[in-house]
C-alpha positions in Angstrom: 0.0 0.0 0.0 1.3 3.4 -0.9 1.5 5.8 2.1 0.5 8.9 0.2 -2.8 7.5 -1.1 -6.0 7.7 1.0 -8.9 5.3 1.2 -10.5 7.0 -1.8 -7.4 6.4 -3.9 -6.6 10.1 -3.8 -3.2 11.7 -3.1 -2.7 12.9 0.5 -0.1 13.8 3.1 0.6 11.1 5.6 -1.1 11.8 8.9 1.6 11.8 11.6 -0.6 13.3 14.4 -0.6 10.0 16.4 3.1 9.3 16.0 5.6 9.8 18.8 8.6 12.0 18.3 12.0 10.3 18.1 15.5 11.2 17.1 15.8 10.5 13.3 18.7 10.6 10.9 19.3 10.0 7.3 22.4 9.8 5.0 22.1 10.1 1.3 24.8 10.1 -1.4 25.2 11.3 -5.0 28.0 10.3 -7.3 29.0 12.8 -10.0 31.2 11.6 -12.9 33.1 14.7 -14.0 35.8 13.1 -16.1 39.6 13.1 -15.9 40.0 16.5 -17.5 37.8 18.4 -15.0 39.2 16.4 -12.1 42.8 17.3 -13.2 41.9 20.9 -12.4 41.3 20.1 -8.7 43.2 22.5 -6.5 43.2 22.7 -2.7 40.3 20.3 -2.5 38.0 22.2 -4.7 37.3 23.0 -8.4 37.4 26.6 -9.6 35.0 27.7 -12.3 34.1 31.0 -13.8 31.1 30.9 -11.4 33.3 30.4 -8.3 34.4 27.6 -6.0 32.4 24.6 -7.1 32.3 22.4 -4.1 31.8 25.2 -1.6 28.9 26.5 -3.7 27.4 23.0 -4.0 27.5 22.5 -0.2 25.6 25.8 0.3 23.0 24.9 -2.4 22.5 21.4 -0.9 22.0 22.8 2.6 19.5 25.3 1.3 17.7 22.5 -0.6 17.4 20.4 2.6 15.7 23.2 4.3 13.3 23.7 1.4 12.4 20.1 0.7 8.7 20.5 1.7 8.5 23.3 -0.8 9.7 21.0 -3.6 8.2 17.6 -2.8 4.4 17.9 -2.5 3.7 15.6 0.4 6.7 16.2 2.6 6.0 17.7 6.0 7.8 20.9 6.8 10.6 20.0 9.2 12.8 21.8 11.6 16.2 20.4 10.8 18.6 20.2 13.7 21.6 19.1 11.6 22.5 19.1 8.0 26.0 18.2 6.9 27.2 18.0 3.3 30.7 16.8 2.3 32.2 16.4 -1.1 35.2 14.1 -1.7 37.2 12.7 -4.6 36.0 9.2 -5.3 38.5 8.4 -8.1 40.3 10.1 -11.0 37.0 10.8 -12.7 34.3 11.3 -10.1 33.3 12.8 -6.7 31.0 11.6 -4.0 28.6 13.9 -2.3 27.3 12.9 1.2 24.4 14.6 2.9 23.4 13.8 6.5 20.4 15.2 8.2 19.0 14.8 11.8 16.2 16.0 13.9 13.7 15.0 16.6 10.3 14.6 15.0 7.3 12.5 14.2 8.6 11.8 10.6 11.9 11.0 9.0 14.4 13.1 7.1 15.2 10.8 4.2 13.7 13.1 1.6 15.7 16.1 3.0 19.0 14.1 2.8 18.2 12.9 -0.8 17.2 16.4 -1.8 20.4 17.9 -0.4 22.6 15.4 -2.1 20.7 15.8 -5.4 20.8 19.6 -5.4 24.5 19.6 -4.5 25.1 17.3 -7.5 23.0 19.5 -9.8 25.0 22.5 -8.6 28.3 20.8 -9.4 26.9 19.9 -12.9 25.8 23.5 -13.5 29.0 25.0 -12.4 31.2 22.6 -14.5 29.0 22.2 -17.6 31.0 24.7 -19.6 34.1 22.5 -19.1 32.5 19.4 -20.5 29.2 18.1 -21.9 30.0 14.6 -20.6 29.3 15.2 -16.9 27.0 12.6 -15.5 25.1 12.3 -12.2 25.6 8.6 -11.9 23.4 7.8 -8.9 21.6 9.2 -5.9 20.6 6.9 -3.1 19.7 6.5 0.5 22.6 5.0 2.5 21.1 4.9 6.0 18.2 6.0 8.1 17.5 5.7 11.8 14.5 6.4 14.0 10.8 5.8 13.4 9.4 2.3 12.8 12.6 0.8 11.4 16.2 1.5 10.7 17.8 1.0 7.3 21.4 0.6 6.3 22.3 -0.2 2.7 25.5 -1.9 3.7 23.9 -4.2 6.2 
């Protein structure tokens, strides 16, 4: 059964009024394949483009996106995030990995916020580097782990 469909088969926001608050976390990840040519321009842990420092800008954009998730995804509850951390690291000589972790105490989880943050950070990297290559690819975005609520999830378990 889909959680966002009511008894009349109509879209609806999930009713969380009877749920108890608990500490909840989520970790999502995006992989961006930039290519060797772009990765070769890496200096002091960041890429520089005509638009500015790529990774620093992507971290800011991803953080802003986490806070605006309920404005972007129709049935997400507005949440008061207590933590949002985005890191960008070199994965290999062609790609980077963007990790977004969110946490709060709430009646609902933060998976969508973490996925949105990782996705928007990846899109920002793409936007800032697209003039250097048309071959950039956002390879994947996925939930790595979540805790709290009915059940925990860990992709590596």
